[in-house]
C-alpha positions in Angstrom: 111.2 56.7 145.8 112.6 59.7 143.9 111.1 63.1 143.0 112.0 65.1 139.9 111.4 68.8 140.0 110.7 70.3 136.5 110.8 74.1 136.4 108.1 75.9 134.5 108.6 77.4 131.0 110.3 80.8 131.1 107.4 83.2 131.5 109.1 85.8 129.4 109.0 83.5 126.3 105.3 84.3 125.7 106.0 88.1 126.0 108.7 88.3 123.4 106.9 85.9 121.1 103.9 88.2 121.3 106.0 91.2 120.4 107.7 89.4 117.5 104.3 88.4 116.1 102.8 91.8 116.6 105.7 93.5 114.8 105.6 90.9 112.0 101.8 91.2 111.4 102.0 95.0 111.2 104.9 94.8 108.9 103.2 92.4 106.5 99.9 94.1 106.6 101.1 97.7 106.2 102.0 97.8 102.5 99.0 95.8 101.5 96.6 98.0 103.4 98.1 101.2 102.2 98.4 100.3 98.6 95.0 98.5 98.3 93.2 101.0 100.5 94.2 104.1 98.7 93.7 102.5 95.3 90.2 101.4 96.3 89.4 104.9 97.5 90.9 107.0 94.7 92.3 104.7 92.1 95.8 106.1 92.7 99.1 104.5 93.2 101.6 106.7 95.0 105.3 106.8 94.3 106.5 105.4 97.7 105.2 103.8 100.9 106.3 107.0 102.7 104.2 109.1 100.3 101.0 107.6 101.8 101.5 110.0 104.7 99.8 112.5 102.3 96.9 110.2 101.5 93.6 109.4 103.1 95.3 106.6 105.1 97.8 108.9 106.8 96.7 107.8 110.2 97.2 104.1 109.2 100.7 104.8 108.1 101.7 106.9 111.1 99.9 104.7 113.6 101.5 101.5 112.2 105.0 102.9 112.2 104.5 104.2 115.8 103.3 100.8 116.9 106.3 99.1 115.3 108.6 101.6 116.9 107.1 101.2 120.4 107.1 97.4 120.1 110.8 97.3 119.0 111.8 99.6 121.8 110.0 97.4 124.3 111.4 94.2 122.8 114.1 92.3 124.6 116.4 89.9 122.8 119.0 87.3 123.7 121.7 89.8 124.7 122.5 93.5 125.0 123.5 93.8 121.3 120.0 92.6 120.2 118.4 94.9 122.7 120.4 97.9 121.4 119.7 97.2 117.8 115.9 96.8 118.5 116.0 100.1 120.3 117.8 101.8 117.4 115.3 100.2 114.9 112.4 101.4 117.1 113.7 104.9 117.3 114.2 105.0 113.6 110.6 103.7 113.0 109.3 106.6 115.1 111.4 109.0 113.1 109.9 107.7 109.9 106.4 108.3 111.4 107.0 111.7 113.0 109.1 113.3 110.2 107.2 112.9 106.9 108.9 112.5 103.5 109.2 115.6 101.4 105.9 116.4 99.6 105.9 116.3 95.8 104.5 119.8 95.3 106.2 123.0 96.5 108.1 121.8 99.6 109.1 124.4 102.1 112.5 124.6 103.8 111.0 122.8 106.8 109.5 120.1 104.5 112.9 119.5 103.0 114.6 119.3 106.5 111.9 116.8 107.6 112.5 114.9 104.4 116.2 114.4 105.1 115.5 113.2 108.7 112.9 110.8 107.2 115.3 109.4 104.7 118.0 108.9 107.4 115.5 107.3 109.7 114.3 104.9 107.0 117.8 104.0 106.1 118.7 103.2 109.7 115.4 101.3 110.1 115.9 99.0 107.1 119.7 98.4 107.8 119.0 97.3 111.4 116.2 95.1 110.2 118.5 93.5 107.7 121.1 93.0 110.5 118.4 91.2 112.5 117.7 88.8 109.6 121.3 88.1 108.7 123.1 88.0 112.0 120.8 87.9 115.0 117.7 85.8 114.1 119.8 82.8 112.9 121.2 82.2 116.3 119.7 79.6 118.5 117.3 80.5 121.2 118.2 79.5 124.8 114.6 78.7 125.8 113.0 76.7 124.2 115.7 74.8 122.3 114.8 74.7 118.5 113.9 71.8 116.4 117.1 71.4 114.2 115.2 70.7 110.9 112.8 73.6 111.3 115.6 75.9 112.5 117.5 75.3 109.2 114.4 76.2 107.2 113.9 79.4 109.3 117.5 80.4 108.8 117.1 80.2 105.1 114.0 82.4 105.3 115.9 84.9 107.5 118.7 85.0 104.9 116.3 85.5 102.1 114.5 88.3 103.9 117.7 90.1 104.8 119.1 89.9 101.3 115.7 91.1 100.0 115.7 94.1 102.3 119.3 95.1 101.3 118.6 94.6 97.6 115.5 96.7 97.8 117.5 99.5 99.5 120.1 99.5 96.8 117.5 99.4 93.9 115.5 102.1 95.6 118.5 104.4 95.6 119.2 103.5 91.9 115.6 104.0 90.7 114.7 106.9 93.1 117.8 109.0 92.5 119.4 108.0 89.2 116.5 106.8 87.1 113.6 108.6 88.8 112.4 110.5 85.7 112.6 107.5 83.3 110.9 105.0 85.7 108.5 107.2 87.6 105.3 105.8 85.9 106.2 102.2 86.9 106.4 103.2 90.6 109.6 101.2 91.3 110.3 102.8 94.7 106.7 101.9 95.9 107.0 98.3 95.0 110.6 97.9 96.3 109.7 99.6 99.6 106.6 97.3 99.8 108.7 94.2 99.3 111.3 95.3 101.9 108.6 96.0 104.5 106.8 92.8 103.7 110.1 90.8 104.0 110.7 92.5 107.4 107.2 91.4 108.5 107.8 87.8 107.4 111.1 87.5 109.2 109.6 88.7 112.5 106.6 86.3 112.1 109.0 83.4 111.6 111.0 84.5 114.6 107.8 84.7 116.6 107.1 81.0 115.8 104.0 81.8 113.7 105.5 80.5 110.4 107.7 77.3 110.3 107.3 76.9 114.0 108.9 74.0 116.0 106.7 70.9 116.5 104.7 71.1 119.7 106.2 69.5 122.7 104.5 68.4 125.9 104.4 71.3 128.4 106.2 70.5 131.6 104.3 70.9 134.9 105.6 72.9 137.8 106.0 69.8 139.9 106.4 66.3 138.3 106.5 63.6 140.9 107.5 60.3 139.6 107.7 57.1 141.5 110.7 54.8 140.8 111.9 51.7 142.5 114.5 52.4 145.1 
């Protein structure tokens, strides 16, 4: 007679999966809700996602960014580096929410100062999110071990999301600073920021095992007694 003891699944797995899914869902929904909501209310398309701070959906923008910031600060990854980057990204998300972008009409000196902090916070936010996609998310989890085939698919998604975020940052700088007057009517910054935020949301949903998740495995019991011939 032999007895095999099987330890329960790590109880923290469910906590960090929940945080990843919450962050991903908010990220994917935010640009859709802001753009569609304001357009339905007033028929307007603003020039950037940050500009929706000055719209009827200001509370949605601020509340969503604050929620993302708090979730990122509370998130715990595989090692101290991932924890530190998530804290930096969370603090930057709070900076985006608390310090609004510069208003289009007659900005004061304080408005301009807040605008600079907003831009710096947004840059740090997107850079850290790209780092998650390109360097941290592709690593294997310790618990549970990933399905190799699904893991390869997820890694390709992470790469695509990270590249999309960086490309959108570069193009936003080009269109927002160098070609702003020529391209303003097409709202390029709005669409590029929306794509970057959406890509960020997709990557966290994938990491949260909502998209391209591993095949279900039998859940071990706390005690598994098996009889075997001596």
